[in-house]
N, C-alpha and C positions, 0 to 999 in steps of 0.2 A: 814886685811880681805878684805878691799875695793880694794887693789892692786891685790890680788889674784883673786877676782871676775872680775876686769877689764881685767886682763891677760887672764882669761878663755873666756871672751866675745870676745876679739880680736882673740884668737886662733880659736874659733868656727866660727867666721865670715870669717877669712882669709884662713884657711886650706881647706875648700871645694872649694874655688875659685882656689887656687893653684892646688889642685888635679884635678879638671875638666880641667884646662888650660893645664896640663901636659899630658892629654890623646891624643894619636895620632891614626889616622886611616890611613892605607895604602890603596891606590887605585891601582888596577892592571887591565890592559886592553890591548887589541891589538890596536896599532896605525898602520893603513894600509898605511901610507905615511911617507916620510922623513919629519923631522921638525927641526927647529933651536931654540936654547936657547942661547942668546947672539950671538957669532960668531961660535958656535959649532953646527955641523949638526949631528942629531941623525937619524939612519936608521929606516925604518919601522920595526915593530916587537912588541913583548910582553914587556910591560913596567910596572915598579912599581914606584909610586910616593909617597914618604914618607916625611911628614912635620917634622921639628925639634920640640922639645917640647915647644918652645915659639913662633912659627909661623913666624920666620924670613926668612926661606928658605925651599925649598924642595930638597930632594935627588932624583935623577932620575937614575934608573937602568934598563938597557935594554939587548938586545941580545948580546952574545959574550963579556960579561964584559964591555959593553958600560956604562958609568956612567958620572954624572955631577951634578951640583947644579943650581937651579933657585932661585934668590932672590925675596922675596915678596916685592912689591912696597907698597901695602896697602891692607886692608881688605875691602870687599864689603858686605853690608847688605844682608844676605841670606834669610830672612823671605819672601821676595816677589819673590824669584827666585827658591828656592829649596823646596823639600818635604822630609819627613823622609827617603825616599828610592832613592832620586835623586842624584846620584854621577856622575859627568862628568868632562871632560877636554875640554877646549875651545881653539881653535887655530885661530889666525888671518891669513888670506890668502891674499897675495899680489902676483898677477901673478900666478906662480906655486910654490911659496915658502910659507911654513907654519911656523908660530912662536907660540910657547907655550905661551898662554896669560892668562888663568884663570884656577883655579882648584876649584871645588865645592864639598864639603864633607857634607853629610847630618848632620843636627843638628849644623852646624857651619856657620860662615860667609864665603863668598867666598874669594879666594886669588887671587889678581891681580898680575901677574908676568911680563906682557909686555903690553905696551900701544901703539897702532899703530895710528899714525896720518895719515890723508889722507884716500883716498878710499881703503877699504878692505872688505873682506867677513869674516864671522865666520863659522867655522866648529866645530860641537859639537860631541864628542865621549863619549857615555855613558859607564861607567865602573862599575863593581860590587865592593862591599866592601870586 
């Protein structure tokens, strides 16, 4: 009886965490400039950013079957940065080159995809869910 009760407690504790963790939200938006992920250049256009179910990478799909992946370096605490409706993509700009740097999904921590050392600017693109 104790074993059954213990298993039930573990199930009720772990299952909601697994279910919530597996939920993904796609972000779609128009990126009005070319940008880089790693060494790959993505042309300006309409993009969809989709996280995998465990938050290790994003799939990027764009115009003309352009696609790629961006690995997540780390997660960034979202409570001080986002609101329930605040979805956006952040790019680091060096000279005239933009690098996909962060993705922010409401209700989740942010995803750091690129870290720029040295002088750079940020360009934020708000996207609907």
